[in-house]
VEXDREN-2710 file (C-alpha; in Angstrom, 1 decimal):
% VEXDREN-2710
k/r/px/py/pz
1/UNK/-3.2/11.3/-15.5
2/UNK/0.0/13.3/-15.6
3/UNK/-0.2/15.9/-18.3
4/UNK/2.9/16.6/-20.4
5/UNK/3.6/19.8/-18.4
6/UNK/3.6/17.7/-15.2
7/UNK/0.3/18.7/-13.7
8/UNK/-2.2/16.1/-12.5
9/UNK/-5.7/15.7/-13.8
10/UNK/-8.2/13.1/-12.7
11/UNK/-10.7/12.0/-15.3
12/UNK/-12.4/9.3/-13.3
13/UNK/-11.7/7.5/-10.1
14/UNK/-12.8/4.0/-9.2
15/UNK/-12.0/2.5/-5.8
16/UNK/-13.1/-1.0/-4.9
17/UNK/-12.2/-2.8/-1.8
18/UNK/-9.5/-5.2/-2.9
19/UNK/-8.3/-3.0/-5.7
20/UNK/-4.7/-1.6/-5.8
21/UNK/-6.1/1.9/-5.2
22/UNK/-7.8/1.1/-1.9
23/UNK/-4.7/0.8/0.4
24/UNK/-3.7/4.4/-0.3
25/UNK/-7.2/5.7/0.2
26/UNK/-7.7/3.7/3.4
27/UNK/-4.3/4.8/4.8
28/UNK/-5.2/8.5/4.2
29/UNK/-8.7/8.1/5.7
30/UNK/-8.6/9.3/9.3
31/UNK/-12.4/8.9/10.0
32/UNK/-13.8/5.8/11.5
33/UNK/-15.5/4.4/8.4
34/UNK/-16.6/1.1/10.1
35/UNK/-18.7/2.7/12.8
36/UNK/-20.2/5.2/10.3
37/UNK/-21.3/2.4/8.1
38/UNK/-22.6/0.3/11.0
39/UNK/-24.6/3.2/12.4
40/UNK/-25.9/4.1/9.0
41/UNK/-24.6/7.7/9.1
42/UNK/-22.6/7.8/5.9
43/UNK/-24.8/10.5/4.4
44/UNK/-24.3/12.7/7.5
45/UNK/-20.6/12.2/7.9
46/UNK/-17.8/14.4/6.6
47/UNK/-14.7/12.3/6.0
48/UNK/-11.4/13.5/7.6
49/UNK/-8.4/12.9/5.3
50/UNK/-4.6/12.9/5.9
51/UNK/-3.3/15.4/3.4
52/UNK/0.0/13.7/2.9
53/UNK/1.0/11.7/-0.2
54/UNK/0.2/8.0/-0.2
55/UNK/2.1/5.4/-2.3
56/UNK/1.5/1.7/-2.6
57/UNK/3.9/-1.1/-3.7
58/UNK/2.2/-4.3/-4.7
59/UNK/4.1/-7.5/-3.7
60/UNK/3.1/-10.2/-6.1
61/UNK/3.4/-14.0/-6.1
62/UNK/5.7/-16.1/-8.3
63/UNK/4.5/-16.1/-11.9
64/UNK/1.9/-13.4/-11.4
65/UNK/-0.2/-12.6/-13.4
66/UNK/-0.3/-15.8/-15.5
67/UNK/-0.6/-18.6/-12.9
68/UNK/0.5/-17.3/-9.5
69/UNK/2.0/-19.9/-7.2
70/UNK/0.3/-20.4/-3.8
71/UNK/1.6/-21.7/-0.5
72/UNK/5.0/-19.9/-0.3
73/UNK/5.7/-18.9/3.3
74/UNK/5.9/-15.1/3.9
75/UNK/8.7/-13.9/6.2
76/UNK/9.5/-10.4/7.5
77/UNK/6.0/-9.1/8.2
78/UNK/7.0/-6.5/10.8
79/UNK/4.8/-4.0/12.5
80/UNK/5.0/-0.9/10.2
81/UNK/5.5/2.6/11.5
82/UNK/2.4/4.7/12.2
83/UNK/2.5/6.3/8.7
84/UNK/2.5/3.0/6.9
85/UNK/0.4/-0.2/6.6
86/UNK/0.8/-3.6/5.0
87/UNK/-2.6/-4.8/3.6
88/UNK/-3.2/-8.5/3.0
89/UNK/-4.8/-9.5/-0.3
90/UNK/-3.6/-12.8/-1.5
91/UNK/-2.6/-14.4/1.8
92/UNK/-3.8/-17.3/3.9
93/UNK/-2.9/-18.5/7.4
94/UNK/-1.4/-22.1/7.4
95/UNK/0.0/-23.7/10.5
96/UNK/0.4/-20.3/12.1
97/UNK/2.3/-18.8/9.2
98/UNK/1.1/-16.4/6.5
99/UNK/1.5/-17.9/3.0
100/UNK/0.8/-16.7/-0.5
101/UNK/-2.7/-17.5/-1.7
102/UNK/-3.2/-15.3/-4.8
103/UNK/-1.5/-13.1/-7.3
104/UNK/-1.4/-9.8/-5.5
105/UNK/-0.2/-10.9/-2.2
106/UNK/0.4/-7.8/-0.1
107/UNK/0.0/-4.0/-0.6
108/UNK/2.7/-2.0/1.2
109/UNK/1.3/1.5/1.6
110/UNK/3.1/4.5/3.1
111/UNK/2.4/8.2/3.7
112/UNK/4.9/11.0/3.3
113/UNK/5.2/14.7/3.0
114/UNK/6.5/14.1/-0.6
115/UNK/6.2/11.3/-3.1
116/UNK/9.9/10.5/-2.5
117/UNK/9.4/10.2/1.3
118/UNK/6.4/7.9/0.9
119/UNK/8.2/5.9/-1.7
120/UNK/11.3/5.5/0.5
121/UNK/9.1/4.4/3.4
122/UNK/7.2/1.8/1.3
123/UNK/10.3/0.3/-0.2
124/UNK/12.0/0.0/3.1
125/UNK/9.1/-2.1/4.4
126/UNK/8.8/-4.1/1.1
127/UNK/12.5/-4.9/1.2
128/UNK/12.1/-6.6/4.6
129/UNK/9.3/-8.9/3.4
130/UNK/10.4/-12.1/1.7
131/UNK/8.7/-15.1/0.1
132/UNK/9.9/-17.4/-2.7
133/UNK/9.3/-15.8/-6.1
134/UNK/8.4/-12.4/-4.7
135/UNK/8.2/-9.7/-7.3
136/UNK/7.4/-6.0/-7.2
137/UNK/8.0/-3.0/-9.3
138/UNK/10.9/-0.6/-8.3
139/UNK/9.6/2.4/-10.2
140/UNK/6.4/3.3/-8.4
141/UNK/6.1/7.1/-8.2
142/UNK/9.2/7.8/-10.4
143/UNK/7.4/10.2/-12.7
144/UNK/6.0/12.3/-9.8
145/UNK/9.4/12.3/-8.0
146/UNK/11.1/13.8/-11.1
147/UNK/8.7/16.7/-10.8
148/UNK/8.8/17.3/-7.0
149/UNK/11.3/18.3/-4.3
150/UNK/13.0/15.5/-2.4
151/UNK/12.8/15.0/1.3
152/UNK/13.7/11.9/3.2
153/UNK/11.5/9.9/5.5
154/UNK/12.8/8.3/8.7
155/UNK/10.8/5.1/8.5
156/UNK/11.9/2.4/10.9
157/UNK/9.9/-0.8/11.4
158/UNK/9.6/-2.6/14.7
159/UNK/9.0/-6.3/15.3
160/UNK/5.5/-7.4/16.0
161/UNK/4.6/-7.9/19.7
END
């Protein structure tokens, strides 16, 4: 929650794998969660977190949330920079190409020293991704940006190998 004076307060936090909160949490997690879980050491492990801001832009399918269209070919999935990740949610692989397979198709998550830099990075990546009927909000983080200093992120993507 953002209080009227601009400070943040968390009342409750739920994070489920597949939820829109998860990509920002996973991007900030520096610890090797998979091996910890496999080895059964979760109760003995201190998580290591990246302290930077994480911001997620959800790329949704045509007509989401009512009846999302499936099967649209996804273009422009480039390898993101080290401080960003594109998480697949509603995608499928068909004839060697990723296609839409659900309402929330991709989560573009980026880290930055400020909300503005994380936002800039995430939107640069999102703007390169294309599929018929793509839709996503352009105002993610806007309230926090109005309350924080602005710095720019140099966030260039590179083609996949």
